[in-house]
N, C-alpha and C positions, 0 to 999 in steps of 0.2 A: 393034261387038264381033264382027265377022264374020271377021277375019283378023289374023294377027300383024303385018301391015304397016299396020294401020289406026291412024294417029297420033291419031285423034279418040277412040279407045277410052279409057275412064277408067282411071286408074292404080289398081292393086290392091295392097294391103299385106296380108300374112299374118303373124299373130302366132303364133310357134311353128313348129317344123320337125320334128315327129314323123312317124310313118308316114303318117297321113292327110293331114297338111299338105303333105308332100313330093309326094304323088300329086296333090293339088289344085293345087299350084304348077305341076306339069307340065301338067295339063289346062288351066288358065287361061292358062298361057304360050302355048298354041297359038292362043288367041283374043285375046290382048292384047299390046300392044307393050312393056309394062313391068310387071314383077312385082317388088315388094320384099318381103323376108322379114326379120322381126325374130327373131333368136335370140341367146341369150347366148353361144353358142359358134359363131360363123359359120364355115362351111367355108372353106378357103383359096381355092377357086375357085367361081365361080357357074356354073350350068348354063344354057346358051342365054341367054335374056333375063331370067333371075332374078338379082336383086341382093340381097346379104345385108348386113345392118346389125346392129351390136351396140348401137346407140343407137336406142331406139324412136321418138324424135322425128324423127330423120333418116329412119327407115323409113316413117313415115306422112306425111311431108311431100309434099303434092301429091296424095295418094291420095284417090280418091272412095269406094272401098269398103275397109273394114278388117275382115278376117276373123280372129276369135279361134279358133284351133285348138290350144288348149293342153291340158295333161294334166288340170287340175282348176280349181276355183274360186279357190283361193289364188293360183295362177300368174296368172290373169286379173287379179285384184285388185292383185297386185304390179305388173303391167305398167301398169295404169290409173293407179297412183299417180305414174308417171313421165310421164303425158300431161296436158298442161295444157288443150289445146283440140282438140275434134273438130268444130268448126263446119264445116258443109258436107259432112260425111262420114257415111256409113252404116256403122254398126258391126254386123257380122253375127256372132252368137255361135253357133259350131258345136259347141263342147265340150259334153260331157254334164254337165249340172248338175241340181240339184234345183229345183223351182219357186221356192222362196224365194231361192235363190242367183241365179237368173236375174233375179228382180225387183230384187235388190240391184245386179247389174251394170247393169240398165236405169237405175236411179237415178243411178249413177256416170256413165254415158254421157250422160244428159240434163243432168247438172250441168256437163258439158263441151260442151254444146250440140250433141251428136251425135244422130243418128237411130238408134234401136235396133231390130234385127231378131233375134228368137230363131229359130235355125235348126239344131237337131240333125238328124242324118241317119241313115238306115238304109243300111247298106252299108259297105264298107271300101275298101282301095286299088284293087282291080280295078274296082269300080263308079265310084270317083272318076275313074280314068283313062279309063273308058269313057263318062263323063257320064251314068251311070244310077243315081246315088244317089236315094233317096226323101227328099225334103226336107219336114220338118215346120216350118212357119213361122208367125210371129205377131209383133206384133198385126196384124190385117188392115188397120188404118188406115195402116200404114207400108208396105204391099206395093203400091206403085204400078207403073206400066209399066216404069220404069227398073229397079226391084228385080226384078220378074218376069223381065225379059230377062236380068239377071245370073244369077239362079238357074238359068235354062235352060242355062247354060254347063256345069253339073256335075250337074244333076238332070233326070230325065225324068218325074218325078211330084212334084207339090207338094200338100201338104195344109195349108190355111190356117186358122188359129185366130184367134178374136176377141181373146183376152186373152193377155198374157205369162204364162208358166208352164204353159200347157196343152201346148204342144209338148214342153217339158222333161219333163212328167209322162208323156206317151205314150212318149217315148224310154226312160225308165226302166222303164216297163211292158214294153216289148219286150225290154229287156236282162234283166229278171227272167225272161221266158220263155226267153231264150237259156240262162240258168243252169239253170232248172228242167228244160227239155227235155234238156240235155246231161247233167246229173246223173242224171236218170231213166234215160236210155239207158245211161249208165255202170254204174249199179246192175244193170240188166237184163243187160247184156253180161257183167258179172262173174259173175252167177248162171248164165248160159248156160255159161260156161267151167268154173265150179266143178262143174257137174252133168254135164259131159261131153257136152253137146249140141253138135252141129256148128254152128259159127257161120254157115256159108253157108246151111244149112237155116233157121236162125232168121231170117236176113236175107231170104231168099226169101219166107217167110210174112209177115214184117213189112211188106215192100214192097207186098204185095197187100191189106193190111188198112187199116182206117180209122185205125189208130194211127200210121201211118208219117208221118215228117217228113223232108224232104230233108236236113236237117242231120245226120241219123243216118249217112247214107252219107258225108257230107263229113268226119265225124270218126272214122269206123270205122277207117280205115287208121292214123291217128295213135294211136288207143287200142291197136290190135293190135300196133303196132311200137314204141310208146313214144317216137316221134319228134315233138317239139312245137316245134321251132325255127322261126324266121322268122315270127312270128305277125302276123296282121292285127289281132287283138283279144287282147292279152295278158291273162293271168290277173289281173294287178294291176289292170287296168281293170274286170274283172268284180267283183273284191273291192270296189272303190270304189263301183260303181254299185249293188250289192246293199245296201250300207250306206245309200245315199241313197234306195233304193226305199221304205223304211219311211215316208218323208214323204208318199208319194202314195197310200197305201192304209190305210183304217181296217179292221182285221182282228180276228177273234175271237182269243182267247188261243191256241187250237190252231193257227190259221192263222199267227199271229205266230211261234209256235214253229217251224213249218215253214220260214218265211222266214229265221228266225234260224239254223236248222241249215244251210240252203243257204248263207247268208252265211258261216258258220263253215267250211264246206268250201272256199269260194272263198278265204277268208282264209288257211287252212292251206296251200292250194295255192300262193298267191302268196308267202307268207312263207318258204317253204322253198326258194325258187328263187334262185340266185345270178345268173342271167340271165333275161331276159324270155322266157317260153314261152307258147304258145297256151293259151287258157282250157280247152280240152279236156284239158289235163294234170291237171285235177281227178280224172281216172280213176285216177291213181296214188294219190291219197288214198282214193278209194273202195275200191281194191284193198288198201289197208293198207300201201303201200310207203312 
């Protein structure tokens, strides 16, 4: 797996071709001689050594690793219904699912004699292209030297869990924090503007405080300008993940109401968009636009 001319490198198949999948295909293509991609709407031309298929059986034929990078649980299950056999293949599930959904996918993969690896990641397209994704993987029993070497192609840090479902739970917890931090910053920023406080002064003090999170600066310009196009993490994905988050936390009624309100903000944000926009566009809902 050390070079694009290494004919001994295992074939890789990617299921789905969204933003993250496209970046992963580019990165893996640099270290592998053959990448196949299954997508229901294949592009007319492949890029470099990436080959597109509209038939999933053709796409996975001869592949050692099959990466599911789809939008949701339903799309993975639909694809699996068209796969008869995964014998000798490692099925790596990168999509964000709930723990119970991941266990269901594992059952379907095992029924097709495949090896299942749960592998949600932290990071998006830039990190995928740079090989710096944080990989949360499990179960530990399936993470042998071959799988570990493969994971190193696109991640520079790996957290291994004993049981299936734990990595999915942690991914949803982090995505909940993404929503909570962004919504809190949006509310604060709106209050700053409404009260005539200088935004630069506010940010200068915030950066020096224990309250600061780097994501605030990452999203400040988008919120100030109202420009949310070309997202790495669309609002519709945050909407989905916040709805799934309820499965991983037992909360008091008040805390449940807080999560529900946050989910409602994400849902209103996504449902009012004709095109996919960055999740920070929830600022428009907070402002009442």
